[in-house]
Every structure is written in C-alpha cells, then in structure tokens.
Backbone as XML, in Angstrom:
<?xml version="1.0"?>
<chain id="A" units="angstrom">
  <residue number="1" name="UNK">
    <atom name="N" x="-230.138" y="-90.439" z="-143.083"/>
    <atom name="CA" x="-230.363" y="-89.429" z="-142.069"/>
    <atom name="C" x="-231.818" y="-88.977" z="-142.015"/>
  </residue>
  <residue number="2" name="UNK">
    <atom name="N" x="-232.426" y="-88.867" z="-143.156"/>
    <atom name="CA" x="-233.789" y="-88.327" z="-143.213"/>
    <atom name="C" x="-234.808" y="-89.250" z="-142.559"/>
  </residue>
  <residue number="3" name="UNK">
    <atom name="N" x="-234.631" y="-90.556" z="-142.678"/>
    <atom name="CA" x="-235.618" y="-91.474" z="-142.115"/>
    <atom name="C" x="-235.217" y="-92.024" z="-140.751"/>
  </residue>
  <residue number="4" name="UNK">
    <atom name="N" x="-233.935" y="-92.294" z="-140.533"/>
    <atom name="CA" x="-233.519" y="-92.945" z="-139.290"/>
    <atom name="C" x="-233.467" y="-92.016" z="-138.087"/>
  </residue>
  <residue number="5" name="UNK">
    <atom name="N" x="-232.969" y="-90.813" z="-138.263"/>
    <atom name="CA" x="-232.833" y="-89.900" z="-137.129"/>
    <atom name="C" x="-234.187" y="-89.597" z="-136.483"/>
  </residue>
  <residue number="6" name="UNK">
    <atom name="N" x="-235.224" y="-89.267" z="-137.229"/>
    <atom name="CA" x="-236.510" y="-88.977" z="-136.583"/>
    <atom name="C" x="-237.080" y="-90.143" z="-135.773"/>
  </residue>
  <residue number="7" name="UNK">
    <atom name="N" x="-236.696" y="-91.352" z="-136.088"/>
    <atom name="CA" x="-237.216" y="-92.517" z="-135.355"/>
    <atom name="C" x="-236.788" y="-92.539" z="-133.891"/>
  </residue>
  <residue number="8" name="UNK">
    <atom name="N" x="-235.670" y="-91.876" z="-133.566"/>
    <atom name="CA" x="-235.185" y="-91.904" z="-132.184"/>
    <atom name="C" x="-235.591" y="-90.667" z="-131.393"/>
  </residue>
  <residue number="9" name="UNK">
    <atom name="N" x="-236.277" y="-89.730" z="-132.036"/>
    <atom name="CA" x="-236.641" y="-88.479" z="-131.386"/>
    <atom name="C" x="-238.098" y="-88.484" z="-130.936"/>
  </residue>
  <residue number="10" name="UNK">
    <atom name="N" x="-238.397" y="-87.768" z="-129.848"/>
    <atom name="CA" x="-239.798" y="-87.605" z="-129.446"/>
    <atom name="C" x="-240.579" y="-86.881" z="-130.544"/>
  </residue>
  <residue number="11" name="UNK">
    <atom name="N" x="-241.880" y="-87.046" z="-130.553"/>
    <atom name="CA" x="-242.733" y="-86.461" z="-131.594"/>
    <atom name="C" x="-242.611" y="-84.947" z="-131.702"/>
  </residue>
  <residue number="12" name="UNK">
    <atom name="N" x="-242.292" y="-84.266" z="-130.605"/>
    <atom name="CA" x="-242.238" y="-82.798" z="-130.623"/>
    <atom name="C" x="-240.855" y="-82.246" z="-131.005"/>
  </residue>
  <residue number="13" name="UNK">
    <atom name="N" x="-239.972" y="-83.107" z="-131.484"/>
    <atom name="CA" x="-238.601" y="-82.684" z="-131.810"/>
    <atom name="C" x="-238.225" y="-83.013" z="-133.249"/>
  </residue>
  <residue number="14" name="UNK">
    <atom name="N" x="-237.220" y="-82.300" z="-133.746"/>
    <atom name="CA" x="-236.622" y="-82.635" z="-135.034"/>
    <atom name="C" x="-235.119" y="-82.400" z="-134.935"/>
  </residue>
  <residue number="15" name="UNK">
    <atom name="N" x="-234.389" y="-82.993" z="-135.841"/>
    <atom name="CA" x="-232.942" y="-82.817" z="-135.886"/>
    <atom name="C" x="-232.610" y="-81.717" z="-136.874"/>
  </residue>
  <residue number="16" name="UNK">
    <atom name="N" x="-231.750" y="-80.820" z="-136.450"/>
    <atom name="CA" x="-231.247" y="-79.767" z="-137.319"/>
    <atom name="C" x="-229.780" y="-80.111" z="-137.596"/>
  </residue>
  <residue number="17" name="UNK">
    <atom name="N" x="-229.487" y="-80.531" z="-138.818"/>
    <atom name="CA" x="-228.154" y="-81.004" z="-139.175"/>
    <atom name="C" x="-227.413" y="-79.918" z="-139.941"/>
  </residue>
  <residue number="18" name="UNK">
    <atom name="N" x="-226.214" y="-79.603" z="-139.461"/>
    <atom name="CA" x="-225.380" y="-78.571" z="-140.061"/>
    <atom name="C" x="-224.484" y="-79.213" z="-141.114"/>
  </residue>
  <residue number="19" name="UNK">
    <atom name="N" x="-224.785" y="-78.979" z="-142.373"/>
    <atom name="CA" x="-224.026" y="-79.580" z="-143.470"/>
    <atom name="C" x="-222.588" y="-79.085" z="-143.529"/>
  </residue>
  <residue number="20" name="UNK">
    <atom name="N" x="-222.300" y="-77.969" z="-142.871"/>
    <atom name="CA" x="-220.935" y="-77.439" z="-142.846"/>
    <atom name="C" x="-220.103" y="-78.051" z="-141.718"/>
  </residue>
  <residue number="21" name="UNK">
    <atom name="N" x="-220.673" y="-78.959" z="-140.941"/>
    <atom name="CA" x="-219.958" y="-79.521" z="-139.793"/>
    <atom name="C" x="-218.990" y="-80.642" z="-140.175"/>
  </residue>
  <residue number="22" name="UNK">
    <atom name="N" x="-219.056" y="-81.127" z="-141.398"/>
    <atom name="CA" x="-218.106" y="-82.139" z="-141.866"/>
    <atom name="C" x="-217.846" y="-81.933" z="-143.351"/>
  </residue>
  <residue number="23" name="UNK">
    <atom name="N" x="-216.740" y="-82.502" z="-143.797"/>
    <atom name="CA" x="-216.395" y="-82.443" z="-145.219"/>
    <atom name="C" x="-216.943" y="-83.685" z="-145.904"/>
  </residue>
  <residue number="24" name="UNK">
    <atom name="N" x="-217.924" y="-83.486" z="-146.745"/>
    <atom name="CA" x="-218.511" y="-84.611" z="-147.477"/>
    <atom name="C" x="-217.479" y="-85.097" z="-148.498"/>
  </residue>
  <residue number="25" name="UNK">
    <atom name="N" x="-217.116" y="-86.382" z="-148.443"/>
    <atom name="CA" x="-216.139" y="-86.912" z="-149.406"/>
    <atom name="C" x="-216.590" y="-86.699" z="-150.847"/>
  </residue>
  <residue number="26" name="UNK">
    <atom name="N" x="-215.623" y="-86.433" z="-151.708"/>
    <atom name="CA" x="-215.894" y="-86.119" z="-153.114"/>
    <atom name="C" x="-216.677" y="-87.213" z="-153.832"/>
  </residue>
  <residue number="27" name="UNK">
    <atom name="N" x="-216.559" y="-88.452" z="-153.388"/>
    <atom name="CA" x="-217.287" y="-89.557" z="-154.040"/>
    <atom name="C" x="-218.799" y="-89.316" z="-154.019"/>
  </residue>
  <residue number="28" name="UNK">
    <atom name="N" x="-219.286" y="-88.657" z="-152.957"/>
    <atom name="CA" x="-220.725" y="-88.396" z="-152.876"/>
    <atom name="C" x="-221.142" y="-87.286" z="-153.832"/>
  </residue>
  <residue number="29" name="UNK">
    <atom name="N" x="-220.259" y="-86.323" z="-154.067"/>
    <atom name="CA" x="-220.536" y="-85.305" z="-155.090"/>
    <atom name="C" x="-220.618" y="-85.970" z="-156.461"/>
  </residue>
  <residue number="30" name="UNK">
    <atom name="N" x="-219.678" y="-86.881" z="-156.705"/>
    <atom name="CA" x="-219.649" y="-87.603" z="-157.979"/>
    <atom name="C" x="-220.916" y="-88.446" z="-158.148"/>
  </residue>
  <residue number="31" name="UNK">
    <atom name="N" x="-221.280" y="-89.195" z="-157.097"/>
    <atom name="CA" x="-222.496" y="-90.021" z="-157.162"/>
    <atom name="C" x="-223.735" y="-89.175" z="-157.449"/>
  </residue>
  <residue number="32" name="UNK">
    <atom name="N" x="-223.835" y="-88.052" z="-156.751"/>
    <atom name="CA" x="-224.994" y="-87.190" z="-156.936"/>
    <atom name="C" x="-225.034" y="-86.637" z="-158.357"/>
  </residue>
  <residue number="33" name="UNK">
    <atom name="N" x="-223.889" y="-86.208" z="-158.860"/>
    <atom name="CA" x="-223.812" y="-85.648" z="-160.197"/>
    <atom name="C" x="-224.051" y="-86.700" z="-161.274"/>
  </residue>
  <residue number="34" name="UNK">
    <atom name="N" x="-223.325" y="-87.800" z="-161.214"/>
    <atom name="CA" x="-223.421" y="-88.840" z="-162.242"/>
    <atom name="C" x="-224.772" y="-89.552" z="-162.240"/>
  </residue>
  <residue number="35" name="UNK">
    <atom name="N" x="-225.323" y="-89.729" z="-161.060"/>
    <atom name="CA" x="-226.616" y="-90.400" z="-160.964"/>
    <atom name="C" x="-227.788" y="-89.452" z="-161.016"/>
  </residue>
  <residue number="36" name="UNK">
    <atom name="N" x="-227.513" y="-88.171" z="-161.101"/>
    <atom name="CA" x="-228.545" y="-87.140" z="-161.082"/>
    <atom name="C" x="-229.504" y="-87.366" z="-159.908"/>
  </residue>
  <residue number="37" name="UNK">
    <atom name="N" x="-228.897" y="-87.547" z="-158.742"/>
    <atom name="CA" x="-229.642" y="-87.834" z="-157.515"/>
    <atom name="C" x="-229.968" y="-86.523" z="-156.813"/>
  </residue>
  <residue number="38" name="UNK">
    <atom name="N" x="-231.212" y="-86.351" z="-156.444"/>
    <atom name="CA" x="-231.633" y="-85.121" z="-155.779"/>
    <atom name="C" x="-231.065" y="-85.060" z="-154.359"/>
  </residue>
  <residue number="39" name="UNK">
    <atom name="N" x="-230.954" y="-83.833" z="-153.843"/>
    <atom name="CA" x="-230.378" y="-83.569" z="-152.526"/>
    <atom name="C" x="-230.975" y="-84.458" z="-151.441"/>
  </residue>
  <residue number="40" name="UNK">
    <atom name="N" x="-232.305" y="-84.442" z="-151.304"/>
    <atom name="CA" x="-232.954" y="-85.226" z="-150.241"/>
    <atom name="C" x="-232.694" y="-86.719" z="-150.396"/>
  </residue>
  <residue number="41" name="UNK">
    <atom name="N" x="-232.660" y="-87.194" z="-151.607"/>
    <atom name="CA" x="-232.412" y="-88.625" z="-151.837"/>
    <atom name="C" x="-231.003" y="-89.003" z="-151.408"/>
  </residue>
  <residue number="42" name="UNK">
    <atom name="N" x="-230.044" y="-88.115" z="-151.604"/>
    <atom name="CA" x="-228.671" y="-88.387" z="-151.167"/>
    <atom name="C" x="-228.619" y="-88.606" z="-149.663"/>
  </residue>
  <residue number="43" name="UNK">
    <atom name="N" x="-229.367" y="-87.802" z="-148.908"/>
    <atom name="CA" x="-229.359" y="-87.915" z="-147.456"/>
    <atom name="C" x="-230.326" y="-88.979" z="-146.950"/>
  </residue>
  <residue number="44" name="UNK">
    <atom name="N" x="-231.182" y="-89.451" z="-147.798"/>
    <atom name="CA" x="-232.075" y="-90.556" z="-147.441"/>
    <atom name="C" x="-231.360" y="-91.885" z="-147.667"/>
  </residue>
  <residue number="45" name="UNK">
    <atom name="N" x="-230.585" y="-91.978" z="-148.741"/>
    <atom name="CA" x="-229.973" y="-93.234" z="-149.161"/>
    <atom name="C" x="-228.548" y="-93.413" z="-148.652"/>
  </residue>
  <residue number="46" name="UNK">
    <atom name="N" x="-227.757" y="-92.339" z="-148.651"/>
    <atom name="CA" x="-226.335" y="-92.437" z="-148.313"/>
    <atom name="C" x="-226.032" y="-91.701" z="-147.009"/>
  </residue>
  <residue number="47" name="UNK">
    <atom name="N" x="-224.947" y="-92.084" z="-146.370"/>
    <atom name="CA" x="-224.538" y="-91.385" z="-145.154"/>
    <atom name="C" x="-223.703" y="-90.150" z="-145.462"/>
  </residue>
  <residue number="48" name="UNK">
    <atom name="N" x="-223.275" y="-89.983" z="-146.704"/>
    <atom name="CA" x="-222.514" y="-88.818" z="-147.142"/>
    <atom name="C" x="-221.266" y="-88.574" z="-146.299"/>
  </residue>
  <residue number="49" name="UNK">
    <atom name="N" x="-220.654" y="-89.658" z="-145.854"/>
    <atom name="CA" x="-219.412" y="-89.576" z="-145.110"/>
    <atom name="C" x="-219.556" y="-89.509" z="-143.610"/>
  </residue>
  <residue number="50" name="UNK">
    <atom name="N" x="-220.778" y="-89.532" z="-143.113"/>
    <atom name="CA" x="-220.978" y="-89.418" z="-141.669"/>
    <atom name="C" x="-220.791" y="-90.760" z="-140.969"/>
  </residue>
  <residue number="51" name="UNK">
    <atom name="N" x="-221.327" y="-91.809" z="-141.477"/>
    <atom name="CA" x="-221.214" y="-93.109" z="-140.813"/>
    <atom name="C" x="-222.363" y="-93.317" z="-139.856"/>
  </residue>
  <residue number="52" name="UNK">
    <atom name="N" x="-222.135" y="-93.030" z="-138.575"/>
    <atom name="CA" x="-223.150" y="-93.262" z="-137.558"/>
    <atom name="C" x="-223.432" y="-91.966" z="-136.803"/>
  </residue>
  <residue number="53" name="UNK">
    <atom name="N" x="-224.683" y="-91.751" z="-136.478"/>
    <atom name="CA" x="-225.085" y="-90.595" z="-135.683"/>
    <atom name="C" x="-225.448" y="-91.038" z="-134.278"/>
  </residue>
  <residue number="54" name="UNK">
    <atom name="N" x="-225.002" y="-90.286" z="-133.295"/>
    <atom name="CA" x="-225.393" y="-90.509" z="-131.904"/>
    <atom name="C" x="-226.147" y="-89.284" z="-131.424"/>
  </residue>
  <residue number="55" name="UNK">
    <atom name="N" x="-227.197" y="-89.494" z="-130.665"/>
    <atom name="CA" x="-227.926" y="-88.395" z="-130.056"/>
    <atom name="C" x="-227.611" y="-88.440" z="-128.568"/>
  </residue>
  <residue number="56" name="UNK">
    <atom name="N" x="-226.962" y="-87.382" z="-128.067"/>
    <atom name="CA" x="-226.593" y="-87.323" z="-126.649"/>
    <atom name="C" x="-227.100" y="-86.031" z="-126.040"/>
  </residue>
  <residue number="57" name="UNK">
    <atom name="N" x="-227.268" y="-86.038" z="-124.734"/>
    <atom name="CA" x="-227.667" y="-84.842" z="-124.012"/>
    <atom name="C" x="-226.606" y="-83.765" z="-124.206"/>
  </residue>
  <residue number="58" name="UNK">
    <atom name="N" x="-227.042" y="-82.528" z="-124.344"/>
    <atom name="CA" x="-226.124" y="-81.418" z="-124.590"/>
    <atom name="C" x="-225.018" y="-81.345" z="-123.546"/>
  </residue>
  <residue number="59" name="UNK">
    <atom name="N" x="-225.354" y="-81.665" z="-122.289"/>
    <atom name="CA" x="-224.352" y="-81.601" z="-121.226"/>
    <atom name="C" x="-223.267" y="-82.666" z="-121.395"/>
  </residue>
  <residue number="60" name="UNK">
    <atom name="N" x="-223.541" y="-83.708" z="-122.174"/>
    <atom name="CA" x="-222.579" y="-84.785" z="-122.399"/>
    <atom name="C" x="-221.875" y="-84.687" z="-123.752"/>
  </residue>
  <residue number="61" name="UNK">
    <atom name="N" x="-222.140" y="-83.630" z="-124.499"/>
    <atom name="CA" x="-221.630" y="-83.508" z="-125.864"/>
    <atom name="C" x="-220.106" y="-83.560" z="-125.935"/>
  </residue>
  <residue number="62" name="UNK">
    <atom name="N" x="-219.433" y="-82.646" z="-125.276"/>
    <atom name="CA" x="-217.967" y="-82.590" z="-125.371"/>
    <atom name="C" x="-217.317" y="-83.855" z="-124.829"/>
  </residue>
  <residue number="63" name="UNK">
    <atom name="N" x="-217.836" y="-84.361" z="-123.726"/>
    <atom name="CA" x="-217.305" y="-85.597" z="-123.134"/>
    <atom name="C" x="-217.450" y="-86.764" z="-124.113"/>
  </residue>
  <residue number="64" name="UNK">
    <atom name="N" x="-218.585" y="-86.841" z="-124.793"/>
    <atom name="CA" x="-218.830" y="-87.911" z="-125.766"/>
    <atom name="C" x="-217.887" y="-87.802" z="-126.955"/>
  </residue>
  <residue number="65" name="UNK">
    <atom name="N" x="-217.724" y="-86.592" z="-127.468"/>
    <atom name="CA" x="-216.820" y="-86.374" z="-128.603"/>
    <atom name="C" x="-215.390" y="-86.718" z="-128.218"/>
  </residue>
  <residue number="66" name="UNK">
    <atom name="N" x="-214.959" y="-86.242" z="-127.060"/>
    <atom name="CA" x="-213.600" y="-86.533" z="-126.591"/>
    <atom name="C" x="-213.373" y="-88.027" z="-126.428"/>
  </residue>
  <residue number="67" name="UNK">
    <atom name="N" x="-214.334" y="-88.727" z="-125.847"/>
    <atom name="CA" x="-214.207" y="-90.169" z="-125.643"/>
    <atom name="C" x="-214.095" y="-90.903" z="-126.976"/>
  </residue>
  <residue number="68" name="UNK">
    <atom name="N" x="-214.982" y="-90.599" z="-127.899"/>
    <atom name="CA" x="-214.948" y="-91.265" z="-129.204"/>
    <atom name="C" x="-213.642" y="-90.979" z="-129.949"/>
  </residue>
  <residue number="69" name="UNK">
    <atom name="N" x="-213.202" y="-89.730" z="-129.927"/>
    <atom name="CA" x="-211.941" y="-89.383" z="-130.589"/>
    <atom name="C" x="-210.760" y="-90.096" z="-129.935"/>
  </residue>
  <residue number="70" name="UNK">
    <atom name="N" x="-210.790" y="-90.239" z="-128.602"/>
    <atom name="CA" x="-209.692" y="-90.929" z="-127.910"/>
    <atom name="C" x="-209.656" y="-92.415" z="-128.255"/>
  </residue>
  <residue number="71" name="UNK">
    <atom name="N" x="-210.765" y="-92.946" z="-128.696"/>
    <atom name="CA" x="-210.852" y="-94.358" z="-129.097"/>
    <atom name="C" x="-210.530" y="-94.558" z="-130.575"/>
  </residue>
  <residue number="72" name="UNK">
    <atom name="N" x="-210.125" y="-93.479" z="-131.251"/>
    <atom name="CA" x="-209.731" y="-93.575" z="-132.650"/>
    <atom name="C" x="-210.835" y="-93.289" z="-133.649"/>
  </residue>
  <residue number="73" name="UNK">
    <atom name="N" x="-211.996" y="-92.909" z="-133.165"/>
    <atom name="CA" x="-213.095" y="-92.537" z="-134.060"/>
    <atom name="C" x="-212.958" y="-91.061" z="-134.417"/>
  </residue>
  <residue number="74" name="UNK">
    <atom name="N" x="-213.559" y="-90.669" z="-135.525"/>
    <atom name="CA" x="-213.608" y="-89.255" z="-135.897"/>
    <atom name="C" x="-215.001" y="-88.759" z="-135.537"/>
  </residue>
  <residue number="75" name="UNK">
    <atom name="N" x="-215.102" y="-88.020" z="-134.436"/>
    <atom name="CA" x="-216.404" y="-87.567" z="-133.938"/>
    <atom name="C" x="-216.450" y="-86.044" z="-133.920"/>
  </residue>
  <residue number="76" name="UNK">
    <atom name="N" x="-217.641" y="-85.491" z="-134.160"/>
    <atom name="CA" x="-217.827" y="-84.051" z="-134.143"/>
    <atom name="C" x="-219.288" y="-83.740" z="-133.879"/>
  </residue>
  <residue number="77" name="UNK">
    <atom name="N" x="-219.575" y="-82.479" z="-133.580"/>
    <atom name="CA" x="-220.940" y="-82.005" z="-133.332"/>
    <atom name="C" x="-221.589" y="-81.746" z="-134.687"/>
  </residue>
  <residue number="78" name="UNK">
    <atom name="N" x="-222.558" y="-82.546" z="-135.027"/>
    <atom name="CA" x="-223.204" y="-82.529" z="-136.336"/>
    <atom name="C" x="-224.415" y="-81.612" z="-136.391"/>
  </residue>
  <residue number="79" name="UNK">
    <atom name="N" x="-225.075" y="-81.417" z="-135.270"/>
    <atom name="CA" x="-226.287" y="-80.606" z="-135.266"/>
    <atom name="C" x="-226.937" y="-80.618" z="-133.910"/>
  </residue>
  <residue number="80" name="UNK">
    <atom name="N" x="-228.222" y="-80.296" z="-133.901"/>
    <atom name="CA" x="-228.954" y="-80.171" z="-132.642"/>
    <atom name="C" x="-230.353" y="-80.749" z="-132.773"/>
  </residue>
  <residue number="81" name="UNK">
    <atom name="N" x="-230.914" y="-81.082" z="-131.635"/>
    <atom name="CA" x="-232.322" y="-81.482" z="-131.571"/>
    <atom name="C" x="-233.087" y="-80.250" z="-131.128"/>
  </residue>
  <residue number="82" name="UNK">
    <atom name="N" x="-234.118" y="-79.910" z="-131.901"/>
    <atom name="CA" x="-234.902" y="-78.708" z="-131.614"/>
    <atom name="C" x="-236.380" y="-79.059" z="-131.548"/>
  </residue>
  <residue number="83" name="UNK">
    <atom name="N" x="-237.159" y="-78.170" z="-130.924"/>
    <atom name="CA" x="-238.611" y="-78.352" z="-130.897"/>
    <atom name="C" x="-239.172" y="-78.172" z="-132.296"/>
  </residue>
  <residue number="84" name="UNK">
    <atom name="N" x="-240.166" y="-78.975" z="-132.621"/>
    <atom name="CA" x="-240.810" y="-78.892" z="-133.929"/>
    <atom name="C" x="-242.222" y="-79.444" z="-133.825"/>
  </residue>
  <residue number="85" name="UNK">
    <atom name="N" x="-243.065" y="-79.030" z="-134.735"/>
    <atom name="CA" x="-244.440" y="-79.528" z="-134.725"/>
    <atom name="C" x="-244.554" y="-80.874" z="-135.419"/>
  </residue>
  <residue number="86" name="UNK">
    <atom name="N" x="-243.607" y="-81.170" z="-136.295"/>
    <atom name="CA" x="-243.599" y="-82.473" z="-136.957"/>
    <atom name="C" x="-242.237" y="-83.102" z="-136.800"/>
  </residue>
  <residue number="87" name="UNK">
    <atom name="N" x="-242.191" y="-84.404" z="-136.842"/>
    <atom name="CA" x="-240.938" y="-85.119" z="-136.687"/>
    <atom name="C" x="-240.231" y="-85.165" z="-138.023"/>
  </residue>
  <residue number="88" name="UNK">
    <atom name="N" x="-239.067" y="-84.513" z="-138.113"/>
    <atom name="CA" x="-238.364" y="-84.420" z="-139.388"/>
    <atom name="C" x="-236.899" y="-84.092" z="-139.152"/>
  </residue>
  <residue number="89" name="UNK">
    <atom name="N" x="-236.179" y="-83.955" z="-140.242"/>
    <atom name="CA" x="-234.794" y="-83.504" z="-140.228"/>
    <atom name="C" x="-234.722" y="-82.254" z="-141.077"/>
  </residue>
  <residue number="90" name="UNK">
    <atom name="N" x="-234.050" y="-81.228" z="-140.570"/>
    <atom name="CA" x="-233.834" y="-80.029" z="-141.374"/>
    <atom name="C" x="-232.323" y="-79.833" z="-141.517"/>
  </residue>
  <residue number="91" name="UNK">
    <atom name="N" x="-231.919" y="-79.280" z="-142.649"/>
    <atom name="CA" x="-230.516" y="-79.068" z="-142.948"/>
    <atom name="C" x="-230.232" y="-77.576" z="-142.986"/>
  </residue>
  <residue number="92" name="UNK">
    <atom name="N" x="-229.106" y="-77.191" z="-142.386"/>
    <atom name="CA" x="-228.683" y="-75.799" z="-142.447"/>
    <atom name="C" x="-227.313" y="-75.733" z="-143.127"/>
  </residue>
  <residue number="93" name="UNK">
    <atom name="N" x="-226.964" y="-74.564" z="-143.603"/>
    <atom name="CA" x="-225.691" y="-74.326" z="-144.308"/>
    <atom name="C" x="-225.552" y="-75.165" z="-145.559"/>
  </residue>
  <residue number="94" name="UNK">
    <atom name="N" x="-226.615" y="-75.206" z="-146.359"/>
    <atom name="CA" x="-226.585" y="-75.967" z="-147.617"/>
    <atom name="C" x="-225.741" y="-75.269" z="-148.639"/>
  </residue>
</chain>
C-alpha cells in the first residue's frame, strides 16, 4: 500500500487509509509479532488482508462497491484521496 497507491495518484494528492475499515486477519498480527516487523514495513510488504485497491471517483463509490459485491467480491470504502504537498499514504485509526 505504501509504495503502489501513490504511483496512481497525481503529485498533489495522497491516500488516507482508514485502518478501521476492515478486519485485518490474525495471521498478519502473528507475522508482525513473530517477525518483529515494524508497522510501515507490514503495509509496504503485505496487503494485510486487503488484496487489491481501486481508486474511483467519489460519485462512483457506492455503485462500484455494490457492483463488486454483487460479483462475489468483498468490497468496502477503505479511505480517501486528499490534497497533500507530497505524494504519500497516511493511515488513520491506528
């Protein structure tokens, strides 16, 4: 998430990812604990149960989620794209 998401955003934007928007599978807690992996490295290396991220226009958000869920995918609103001076990912609800 830390490296791939910024690649699709304009330079003046960053992704704000809400960590409370999904339940991270326990295996990632175990990996982080057993491997003594730092928080940022977990989100740089692993998907932490997310799989794939899509960036869609806000007006298409609910329609996109509904479509993906109707196709058998588990989709939800993970965060937002916000204005920023540097291209990065920020996490909320840690």
